[in-house]
C-alpha positions, 0 to 999 in steps of 0.5 A: 576184215572187210571182203567186198564180195557178196555172201550167198543169201536168202531174203524172205520178208512176208510182212505187208507194210501200209505206210502213210496218213490214215492207213490205220483205217485199213486194219479191219480190212487187213484182218478180214482178208486173213479170215480173222473173227476175233482179235486180242488188241494189245496196247500200252498206255491210254494215249491211244484212247485219248488221241482217238486211235482206239476208236478208229481201230474199233470202228474199222474192226466192227465194219468187218464184223471182227470182235475186239478183246482189250489187253492194255497196260503193256510197259516199256521193257515188257515183262513175261508176267504180263505176257502170261496174262495176255496168253491166258486172256487170249485163250479164255476169249478164243481169239484167232489173231493178235493186234498190236497198237503201240510201239516196239514193246507192245509188238514184242509182247504181242509176238510172245503172246501169239507164240505162247498161246500155241505152246503147251508149256510156259512161254518162257520155255521159248526164250531159253531154248527149252522148246521151239516155236512151232505155231503162232497166232497171226500178228498185225500191227499199227505202230505209234513209235518208230525204233525197234523195227519189230513191225517188219521182222520175226523177233521179240525181246521180253524181260523175265521180271522174276529172274532179271533176264532179258532174252529174245525169240525169233521165228518166221512165224512171228513176222506180222502179216500186216503192219501199218506205219502212219508217221502222223500217229507218232507226233505224240512221242516225247522228246526223250523217247525220240532221242532214245529211238534214234539211238536204238535205230543206229545201234541196229545198223552198226552192229552188223556194219562193224562186226561182219567178216563179210561186209560188201560196200553196197551194204556199208553204203546202205547203212551209212545212208540210213544213219545219216537219215536218222541224224538229220531227221532227229535234229529236224524233229527236235526243232519242229516235232510237227515236221511230217516229212522228217518223221516219215523218213525217220520211221521208214529208216527205223523199219529198214534198219532191222528188216533183213535188208541191211545184212543181206549179203553180209556174214559173220556178224553179231549183236554185242551191244544189244547183248550188253544193254539187255542186262542194263534194262533187265537189272535197272529198267533203263529205256533200251535206247538210252542204255544203247547210247551208253554202251555203243560208244564204249564198245566202239572204243574197245572194238575199233582195233579189230576192224580199223578200216571200217571205223575209219570209213564210218568216220569219213562217210557219216561224220566227215572226220578222219580216223576211227577215234574221231568218228567214235568221238563224233557219234558220242558228241552227237548223242550228248547234243541230242540229250541221250545218255552216254555214261552209266552214271547218267543212268544212275548206275554206280560202279558198285553194280558193275560186277552184277551187270557183268554176271548178267551179261554172261547169260546174254552172250551165251544166248547170242553165241558170242561168249568166247569173245565177250568174256567177263573181263572183256565186258568189264572193260567195256563197262569201265569205258562207259563210266 
């Protein structure tokens, strides 16, 4: 399956990253440079207020005469009903920008709000293909959790809490203008969400690594380096959460995993693990990374025969073991070691629910354009391997 030549490609990423300690103090200047006068500040829990970040952001905006409109309470696995509320508030207040302060769920919601404000119909139309994204409010972000890579890509994922569908949107208009990544702001991330984040980042990397029909060595080496970095820094942070060097490298690896760099020059790839996991999150509200650490090893066992040489390479380069089966076992053992789930039973999902998952996944694989490969029978077998 692997070809060594580089595929022709265009690389475009307009997001400016400000990385490092105290960079959040630049947010007011960053918005002012884009002519912003009034911003909707999206956030999740009250942690940003308890830890003082909200006040820092407020002062920075005030220094540049930018008004702030609060929109909090965004949950992990963000929902479209809350996005609609954000759109209504943004319109009522006449904001001219959206500022996300939080993790990937907050930023994904902010992207949906930014697009929805400018869409005449219901925002869910953009997720199901009834309408395209033709305009969006400018987006800005301060990240407090590293995982999704949303700070430097043009995509967002949101769950419809009425239909139990977890779908995505993507548009160049949804690249943040400025994203601030200060690893020190991530010290409050819980142990569980650290390991779930590690799983999420690794899943972003291996989707293209294993499924691409054109996968140059350079890109494979880049992916392997990032996975090894995630493994090393996760272990370092579990041992010492105050390790800034480890947290900084983890955060930058998470950004690089999904900003377009890793799949430039590749071709023919897909995102089957995300398509399957989105149904787990939609139906059972499991943390995205936890669902991925269950799906990925099972999918790898099912898919390995389709690209054996790449699985053999993964085993050697990432874990120093021989053979694709051993590489899969090593990854699953590492997930077990750090404490992220590897079985559906650990997520509290009984065998009786598998048929409902299979049905839900079919909506996602159609959206991802991979329904011919991921038939109900194929998905059922992958889920069986995850039991």
